[in-house]
N, C-alpha and C positions, 0 to 999 in steps of 0.2 A: 242611100245605100250604107250599110253598116259592115264593118269588119269586126267579127266577134272572136274573142278568145275566152277561155274560162274566166269568168268574173270581170271581163273587160269588154266594153263596147266602144268602138271608134267610128263615129259618123264621119265618113270620108269627106275631105275637103273643108273641115270645120276648124282644125287646129286644136281640138281637144279630144279627150277620151274620158269615158265614164267607168269608174271601178266600183266595187262593192254594190253591184246591181243584180246579183243572181236572183232569179225568180221574181223580178220586178218588171212590169210592163212600162218601159220608159216612153212609150207612145201615147199613154193616157194624157189627156189635156193638162191635168194638174201637175204631172211629172215633167211634161215638156216645158210648162211654164216655169217650174222651179229650176230646171236645168238652164233654160234661157237666161233667167235672172242671174244665176251664179256665173255663167259664162260671160254675160254682159258686164258684170262688175269686174271680173278678172281681166277682160279685154280692155276695159277702160283704164285700169291700173297699168296694164302692159303698154298701152298707147302713150300714157303720160311718161312712163319710164323711158321708152325709146325716144320720145320727143325731147325730153329734158336732157337726155344723154347727148343729143346732137349739139346742145349748147356747150358741152364740155369740149367737144372737138372744135367748135367755133372759138372758144377761149384760147385753145392751143394755137390755132391759126393766127389769131390776133396778136398773141405775144411773139410767136416766131416771126411773123410778117413784120411787126414793128421793129423787132431787134435787127433784122437784116435790111429792111427798106426804109424805116422811119415813117414819117407822116405824109409821104408823097402818095396821094390817093391813086393816081394813074399807075405808078409803078407797083403799088400794092395790089391793084386789080390784076395786073399782068402776072405778078408773082403768085397770086392765088390761082389764077386760071392755068398757068403753065406748070406750077409745081405743087402747091399745097392741096389743090383739089383733084389731083391726078390719082389714079388707082394705085400706082407704084408707091405713093407716099401715104402709106397706111396710118391708121391711128397709132399703132405700135411704134412706127418710125417717128411720128410726131412726138410721142412721149419720150423716146430716146433723145431727140433733139432738145426738148424742153429740159430734160434731166441734165444734158450736157451744158446747156446755157446756164441753168441754175447752179451747177457745180463750178463752172469756170468763170462765171460773172456774178457771183453772189452779191457783190457790192452794188451792182446796178439794180438788183431787185430788193435790196435791203434785207437779205436773208441773214438772220443772226447765227445760224448754225447748220451744219450738215444734217443734223437730226431733223430740223424743220423741213429741209428739202426732201429727205426720205419720206417724211410724213405726207407731204403733198403728193409725191409720186405714188406712194402706196394707196392713198385715198382715191386718186384718179384711176388706178388699176382696179381697185375694188368696185368702184362705180361702173366701170366698163365691163367687168366680169358679170356683174349683176345684170346689166343691160343685155349682154350677149345671151345669158340664160333666158331672159324674157323674149329675145328675138328668135331663138332657135329651138326652144323646148316647147312641147305641147303642154297645154293646160290640162291637168288631171282633175276630174271632178269625182270626189268621193261621195257617192249618192247617199250612203248611210249617214255620214257626218254632215252632209249638205254643205260641203266646203270645196274650194278650189285650191289646187296646189301647183306650184312650179318649184321643184326641188333643186337645191344647190348640191355641190359635191359632198357635203357633210350630211345630206338628207334633211336639211332644214327647209321649211316652207317659205319661199321668198314672197309669197302673197300674204303672209301673216301680217296683221297690223304692226307688230313690233319690227319686222323686217322692212316693211314699206316705210315706216316712220324713220328708221335708221338710215335708209337710203336717201329719203328726202333731206334729212339732216346733213348727210354728206354732200348732196347737191348744193344746199345753202352754204355750207362751209367752203366749197370750191368756188362758188360765186364770189364770196368775200375774198378768198385767196386771189382769184383772178383780178378783182378790182385793185387789190393791194399791189400785186406783182406788176400789173400793167401801168398803174399810175406811177409807181416807183421807177419803172423803166423809162416812161415818158419824161419824168422829172430829171432823171440822171442824164438821159440823152440830150435834153434841152440844155442842161448845165455844161455838158461837154461841148456842144456846138457854140455856146457863148464863149467858153474858154478858147476854143480854136479861133474864133473871130478876133479875140483880143490879141492873140499871138500872131 
């Protein structure tokens, strides 16, 4: 079943629409095959973006959890189950907590400047805005151009090779940031516990 508007066809229940297809029979086997290939490639990228974005939330959970609980696995599991993984503790709330921790405990994370903290928070926000577009926007297939689009607020195609590569770079950067922040936090927490034992 199709929803048709002038110049646009939306196969219902597919998560995509086709534009620039006036006077074209999209039911012809070669056109269907072309559309399926474009959609399949776009959905593969969409799946990877959503999947890798979940890692960012995991990183936030790990840092927040270790900051408040330490390395007690049983307590950490309870903290995750009772707080971090609950609907009320949204990604946005976790980001606010991380920002607060990095602002007020920068020495524990070995953050050299407020600028670096802002860069980290900004990068996380950008990654999640990109992910949200992928999760909530239809894929638009431009039949004439034989390309798929998911547009951002500026009208740029998030499925362009440049956008996808830029996003992957941000994910890689955040993975390294997580390793650095987490290992510094663990190291400083361990030093504090040794000092407490001495006193």
